[in-house]
N, CA, C and O of each residue as an XYZ file, in Angstrom:
448
protein
N      -8.851      9.514      4.104
C      -7.691      8.787      4.552
C      -6.522      9.120      3.623
O      -6.713      9.332      2.425
N      -5.328      9.164      4.178
C      -4.120      9.484      3.406
C      -3.379      8.180      3.097
O      -2.960      7.454      3.999
N      -3.229      7.907      1.800
C      -2.696      6.621      1.342
C      -1.456      6.849      0.489
O      -1.409      7.760     -0.338
N      -0.452      6.001      0.707
C       0.761      6.027     -0.121
C       0.812      4.757     -0.950
O       0.731      3.653     -0.412
N       0.949      4.918     -2.275
C       1.106      3.775     -3.187
C       2.574      3.461     -3.355
O       3.373      4.349     -3.654
N       2.934      2.217     -3.167
C       4.304      1.765     -3.363
C       4.696      1.916     -4.828
O       3.835      1.951     -5.707
N       5.990      2.005     -5.085
C       6.461      2.175     -6.457
C       6.200      0.950     -7.325
O       6.253      1.049     -8.551
N       5.920     -0.200     -6.721
C       5.636     -1.407     -7.491
C       4.206     -1.425     -8.036
O       3.859     -2.300     -8.829
N       3.382     -0.475     -7.621
C       1.989     -0.406     -8.081
C       1.834      0.669     -9.149
O       2.547      1.672     -9.136
N       0.894      0.456    -10.081
C       0.674      1.467    -11.119
C       0.112      2.763    -10.530
O      -0.840      2.743     -9.749
N       0.706      3.869    -10.912
C       0.265      5.177    -10.420
C      -1.186      5.452    -10.803
O      -1.858      6.238    -10.136
N      -1.677      4.822    -11.860
C      -3.071      5.007    -12.291
C      -4.065      4.602    -11.209
O      -5.217      5.035    -11.239
N      -3.639      3.779    -10.255
C      -4.539      3.375     -9.178
C      -4.976      4.563     -8.329
O      -6.015      4.509     -7.671
N      -4.186      5.638     -8.341
C      -4.541      6.841     -7.565
C      -5.959      7.294     -7.874
O      -6.732      7.630     -6.977
N      -6.284      7.296     -9.158
C      -7.595      7.768     -9.588
C      -8.733      6.822     -9.267
O      -9.901      7.195     -9.385
N      -8.413      5.610     -8.866
C      -9.423      4.605     -8.548
C      -9.839      4.635     -7.074
O     -10.888      4.106     -6.709
N      -9.027      5.245     -6.250
C      -9.289      5.272     -4.811
C      -9.975      6.601     -4.489
O      -9.367      7.533     -3.962
N     -11.254      6.649     -4.824
C     -12.063      7.863     -4.736
C     -12.297      8.250     -3.269
O     -12.514      7.398     -2.407
N     -12.246      9.550     -3.022
C     -12.573     10.062     -1.699
C     -11.433     10.016     -0.699
O     -11.630     10.255      0.492
N     -10.232      9.706     -1.192
C      -9.072      9.635     -0.300
C      -7.912     10.399     -0.930
O      -7.854     10.572     -2.147
N      -7.002     10.847     -0.094
C      -5.798     11.546     -0.558
C      -4.735     10.486     -0.843
O      -4.178      9.895      0.083
N      -4.458     10.248     -2.116
C      -3.542      9.188     -2.514
C      -2.329      9.790     -3.212
O      -2.456     10.565     -4.160
N      -1.154      9.418     -2.723
C       0.103      9.864     -3.329
C       0.951      8.642     -3.623
O       0.692      7.550     -3.117
N       1.963      8.841     -4.444
C       2.856      7.744     -4.810
C       4.238      7.954     -4.197
O       4.614      9.065     -3.823
N       4.972      6.860     -4.107
C       6.357      6.936     -3.642
C       7.145      7.881     -4.548
O       7.998      8.631     -4.073
N       6.863      7.847     -5.842
C       7.537      8.744     -6.792
C       7.259     10.204     -6.437
O       8.177     11.023     -6.408
N       6.002     10.528     -6.169
C       5.657     11.906     -5.821
C       6.380     12.371     -4.554
O       6.725     13.544     -4.416
N       6.597     11.443     -3.646
C       7.287     11.779     -2.400
C       8.806     11.830     -2.578
O       9.537     12.192     -1.657
N       9.270     11.461     -3.779
C      10.710     11.416     -4.093
C      11.445     10.384     -3.241
O      12.577     10.601     -2.810
N      10.772      9.256     -3.011
C      11.327      8.171     -2.221
C      11.627      6.942     -3.078
O      11.831      5.851     -2.545
N      11.657      7.112     -4.406
C      11.942      5.985     -5.302
C      13.243      5.303     -4.917
O      14.229      5.967     -4.598
N      13.245      3.987     -4.948
C      14.459      3.219     -4.699
C      14.775      2.987     -3.230
O      15.717      2.263     -2.911
N      14.003      3.589     -2.329
C      14.253      3.371     -0.893
C      13.914      1.916     -0.556
O      12.828      1.434     -0.879
N      14.830      1.239      0.081
C      14.593     -0.150      0.492
C      13.530     -0.178      1.586
O      13.255      0.838      2.224
N      12.937     -1.347      1.793
C      11.785     -1.475      2.689
C      11.961     -0.831      4.052
O      11.114     -0.039      4.468
N      13.038     -1.148      4.759
C      13.231     -0.591      6.099
C      13.314      0.922      6.073
O      12.690      1.598      6.891
N      14.078      1.451      5.140
C      14.211      2.907      5.014
C      12.882      3.531      4.591
O      12.497      4.581      5.107
N      12.180      2.890      3.653
C      10.905      3.423      3.191
C       9.891      3.490      4.334
O       9.200      4.496      4.491
N       9.801      2.438      5.121
C       8.873      2.442      6.257
C       9.216      3.559      7.238
O       8.323      4.195      7.798
N      10.502      3.794      7.443
C      10.927      4.882      8.333
C      10.556      6.239      7.745
O      10.087      7.120      8.466
N      10.762      6.413      6.443
C      10.396      7.671      5.787
C       8.894      7.937      5.922
O       8.473      9.054      6.221
N       8.099      6.891      5.697
C       6.644      7.036      5.814
C       6.278      7.428      7.240
O       5.503      8.360      7.456
N       6.834      6.719      8.200
C       6.529      6.965      9.603
C       6.969      8.366     10.028
O       6.210      9.102     10.659
N       8.198      8.720      9.675
C       8.740     10.024     10.070
C       7.967     11.180      9.442
O       7.856     12.250     10.040
N       7.436     10.971      8.246
C       6.708     12.048      7.563
C       5.397     12.366      8.280
O       4.953     13.515      8.286
N       4.778     11.351      8.885
C       3.490     11.542      9.538
C       2.366     11.900      8.577
O       1.302     12.350      9.001
N       2.598     11.701      7.291
C       1.628     12.126      6.275
C       0.649     11.047      5.842
O      -0.300     11.345      5.116
N       0.849      9.797      6.267
C       0.045      8.712      5.713
C      -0.591      7.837      6.788
O      -0.019      7.593      7.850
N      -1.803      7.372      6.465
C      -2.523      6.447      7.330
C      -2.344      5.005      6.862
O      -2.382      4.069      7.661
N      -2.145      4.842      5.537
C      -2.058      3.504      4.934
C      -0.980      3.490      3.867
O      -0.847      4.426      3.079
N      -0.209      2.399      3.858
C       0.769      2.127      2.799
C       0.231      0.955      2.004
O       0.002     -0.119      2.560
N       0.024      1.150      0.700
C      -0.517      0.123     -0.185
C       0.606     -0.428     -1.044
O       1.276      0.320     -1.756
N       0.815     -1.748     -0.977
C       1.937     -2.386     -1.663
C       1.534     -3.761     -2.179
O       0.440     -4.248     -1.894
N       2.426     -4.377     -2.937
C       2.244     -5.775     -3.349
C       3.309     -6.661     -2.715
O       3.354     -7.862     -2.981
N       4.155     -6.088     -1.890
C       5.287     -6.806     -1.301
C       4.807     -7.732     -0.185
O       4.702     -7.326      0.973
N       4.521     -8.977     -0.549
C       3.995     -9.950      0.417
C       5.029    -10.330      1.473
O       4.665    -10.845      2.530
N       6.309    -10.088      1.207
C       7.360    -10.430      2.169
C       7.613     -9.332      3.196
O       8.332     -9.548      4.172
N       7.039     -8.184      2.986
C       7.282     -7.049      3.882
C       7.069     -7.388      5.359
O       7.933     -7.071      6.177
N       5.950     -8.019      5.731
C       5.761     -8.321      7.161
C       6.738     -9.356      7.704
O       6.957     -9.430      8.913
N       7.322    -10.148      6.824
C       8.304    -11.147      7.257
C       9.682    -10.533      7.443
O      10.494    -11.037      8.219
N       9.944     -9.450      6.733
C      11.267     -8.843      6.738
C      11.387     -7.623      7.646
O      12.494     -7.233      8.019
N      10.256     -7.020      8.001
C      10.286     -5.773      8.763
C       9.394     -5.864      9.998
O       8.430     -6.629     10.031
N       9.731     -5.079     10.999
C       8.895     -4.971     12.199
C       7.735     -4.037     11.885
O       7.947     -2.857     11.603
N       6.533     -4.546     11.931
C       5.344     -3.793     11.543
C       4.601     -3.232     12.764
O       3.994     -2.164     12.681
N       4.646     -3.936     13.877
C       3.808     -3.628     15.043
C       3.897     -2.183     15.515
O       2.881     -1.625     15.932
N       5.041     -1.569     15.469
C       5.180     -0.217     16.006
C       4.963      0.900     15.007
O       5.160      2.068     15.342
N       4.566      0.578     13.797
C       4.432      1.602     12.769
C       3.238      2.516     13.034
O       2.249      2.107     13.642
N       3.346      3.747     12.573
C       2.289      4.745     12.787
C       1.250      4.736     11.667
O       0.438      5.656     11.571
N       1.267      3.718     10.832
C       0.332      3.597      9.719
C       0.031      2.122      9.495
O       0.753      1.246      9.971
N      -1.050      1.862      8.761
C      -1.443      0.494      8.414
C      -0.823      0.123      7.070
O      -0.448      0.997      6.289
N      -0.720     -1.164      6.813
C      -0.229     -1.663      5.529
C      -1.307     -2.549      4.927
O      -1.857     -3.429      5.590
N      -1.594     -2.298      3.660
C      -2.494     -3.179      2.913
C      -1.683     -3.769      1.765
O      -1.088     -3.048      0.964
N      -1.676     -5.101      1.708
C      -0.929     -5.812      0.669
C      -1.918     -6.362     -0.352
O      -2.846     -7.094     -0.008
N      -1.703     -5.999     -1.611
C      -2.515     -6.532     -2.700
C      -1.927     -7.850     -3.178
O      -0.719     -7.967     -3.381
N      -2.787     -8.833     -3.356
C      -2.385    -10.130     -3.911
C      -3.073    -10.264     -5.261
O      -4.271    -10.535     -5.332
N      -2.314    -10.074     -6.323
C      -2.838    -10.160     -7.684
C      -1.848    -10.922     -8.543
O      -0.702    -11.135     -8.148
N      -2.293    -11.328     -9.710
C      -1.441    -12.098    -10.619
C      -0.186    -11.310    -10.999
O       0.902    -11.877    -11.103
N      -0.343    -10.023    -11.203
C       0.798     -9.158    -11.531
C       0.518     -7.773    -10.972
O      -0.543     -7.523    -10.402
N       1.476     -6.883    -11.140
C       1.270     -5.517    -10.675
C       0.722     -4.616    -11.784
O       0.687     -3.396    -11.627
N       0.302     -5.195    -12.880
C      -0.307     -4.426    -13.962
C      -1.641     -3.851    -13.494
O      -2.320     -4.438    -12.651
N      -2.004     -2.708    -14.045
C      -3.250     -2.041    -13.692
C      -4.443     -2.980    -13.851
O      -5.331     -3.008    -12.999
N      -4.465     -3.735    -14.921
C      -5.585     -4.635    -15.211
C      -5.758     -5.708    -14.137
O      -6.868     -6.198    -13.924
N      -4.674     -6.073    -13.462
C      -4.739     -7.095    -12.414
C      -4.973     -6.505    -11.028
O      -5.551     -7.165    -10.165
N      -4.535     -5.279    -10.808
C      -4.659     -4.674     -9.483
C      -5.932     -3.845     -9.321
O      -6.485     -3.782     -8.223
N      -6.398     -3.219    -10.377
C      -7.573     -2.345    -10.308
C      -8.815     -3.055     -9.771
O      -9.557     -2.454     -8.995
N      -9.074     -4.319    -10.155
C     -10.276     -4.983     -9.615
C     -10.269     -5.159     -8.092
O     -11.315     -5.430     -7.501
N      -9.113     -5.010     -7.454
C      -9.017     -5.181     -6.003
C      -9.296     -3.885     -5.232
O      -9.424     -3.900     -4.008
N      -9.386     -2.780     -5.949
C      -9.501     -1.481     -5.278
C     -10.797     -1.349     -4.483
O     -10.789     -0.746     -3.409
N     -11.903     -1.891     -4.974
C     -13.148     -1.790     -4.190
C     -12.996     -2.501     -2.854
O     -13.516     -2.035     -1.840
N     -12.287     -3.628     -2.842
C     -12.040     -4.342     -1.589
C     -11.098     -3.540     -0.689
O     -11.280     -3.505      0.528
N     -10.098     -2.900     -1.285
C      -9.193     -2.042     -0.510
C     -10.003     -0.947      0.179
O      -9.837     -0.698      1.373
N     -10.875     -0.301     -0.580
C     -11.685      0.793     -0.026
C     -12.556      0.298      1.132
O     -12.749      1.016      2.113
N     -13.079     -0.925      1.020
C     -13.881     -1.492      2.109
C     -13.053     -1.709      3.371
O     -13.572     -1.602      4.482
N     -11.766     -2.015      3.204
C     -10.900     -2.288      4.353
C     -10.331     -1.014      4.987
O      -9.870     -1.055      6.128
N     -10.353      0.091      4.287
C      -9.733      1.310      4.810
C     -10.260      1.730      6.176
O      -9.452      2.057      7.046
N     -11.572      1.739      6.413
C     -12.044      2.174      7.734
C     -11.579      1.255      8.873
O     -11.513      1.677     10.027
N     -11.260      0.008      8.541
C     -10.838     -0.954      9.572
C      -9.317     -1.048      9.693
O      -8.806     -1.712     10.595
N      -8.591     -0.383      8.786
C      -7.128     -0.466      8.794
C      -6.589      0.152     10.077
O      -6.920      1.283     10.432
N      -5.750     -0.620     10.763
C      -5.184     -0.154     12.031
C      -3.674     -0.022     11.911
O      -3.003     -0.886     11.347
N      -3.158      1.056     12.442
C      -1.709      1.254     12.353
C      -0.986      0.111     13.044
O      -1.432     -0.419     14.062
N       0.149     -0.250     12.452
C       0.927     -1.356     12.985
C       0.382     -2.722     12.628
O       0.840     -3.728     13.169
N      -0.602     -2.780     11.715
C      -1.193     -4.048     11.293
C      -1.177     -4.165      9.769
O      -1.121     -3.167      9.050
N      -1.229     -5.402      9.303
C      -1.233     -5.699      7.873
C      -2.566     -6.335      7.499
O      -3.076     -7.198      8.213
N      -3.124     -5.900      6.374
C      -4.316     -6.502      5.795
C      -3.938     -6.981      4.395
O      -3.295     -6.253      3.638
N      -4.333     -8.185      4.059
C      -4.074     -8.715      2.718
C      -5.394     -8.724      1.952
O      -6.415     -9.203      2.446
N      -5.350     -8.184      0.739
C      -6.537     -8.076     -0.107
C      -6.294     -8.840     -1.393
O      -5.262     -8.669     -2.043
N      -7.254     -9.688     -1.759
C      -7.165    -10.443     -3.005
C      -6.415    -11.747     -2.839
O      -5.942    -12.092     -1.756
N      -6.325    -12.445     -3.927
C      -5.563    -13.687     -3.980
C      -5.138    -13.903     -5.414
O      -5.700    -13.311     -6.336
N      -4.170    -14.729     -5.595
C      -3.709    -15.013     -6.953
C      -4.530    -16.169     -7.485
O      -4.511    -17.273     -6.942
N      -5.246    -15.894     -8.552
C      -6.092    -16.919     -9.178
C      -5.677    -17.091    -10.637
O      -5.345    -16.116    -11.310
N      -5.696    -18.332    -11.122
C      -5.400    -18.492    -12.548
C      -6.490    -17.876    -13.402
O      -7.653    -17.824    -13.002
N      -6.109    -17.409    -14.581
C      -7.095    -16.814    -15.501
C      -7.836    -17.874    -16.241
O      -8.703    -17.565    -17.058
């Protein structure tokens, strides 16, 4: 599966998503693109099956239904590697079920 990591996520997560082609927004030279423009860039590129982000407001602010890729939103205490990495096994479990134009939320914010 071809996955794009949002710029708000640590690039180190790339190495945790074994068996998939994972790239970052930085690698695509899309840094700083606002949500609507970023979603259009992803869609127009045709290069990705899943967009992985922490932006919980994305589905409230953007039209998701017509997108050519799925969105997985991580819910963690912070976007630090130590907080997001434990969710990757759950992300990998959801990848085969990820459907374009749909959002999946993985994890929850729990106190330490």
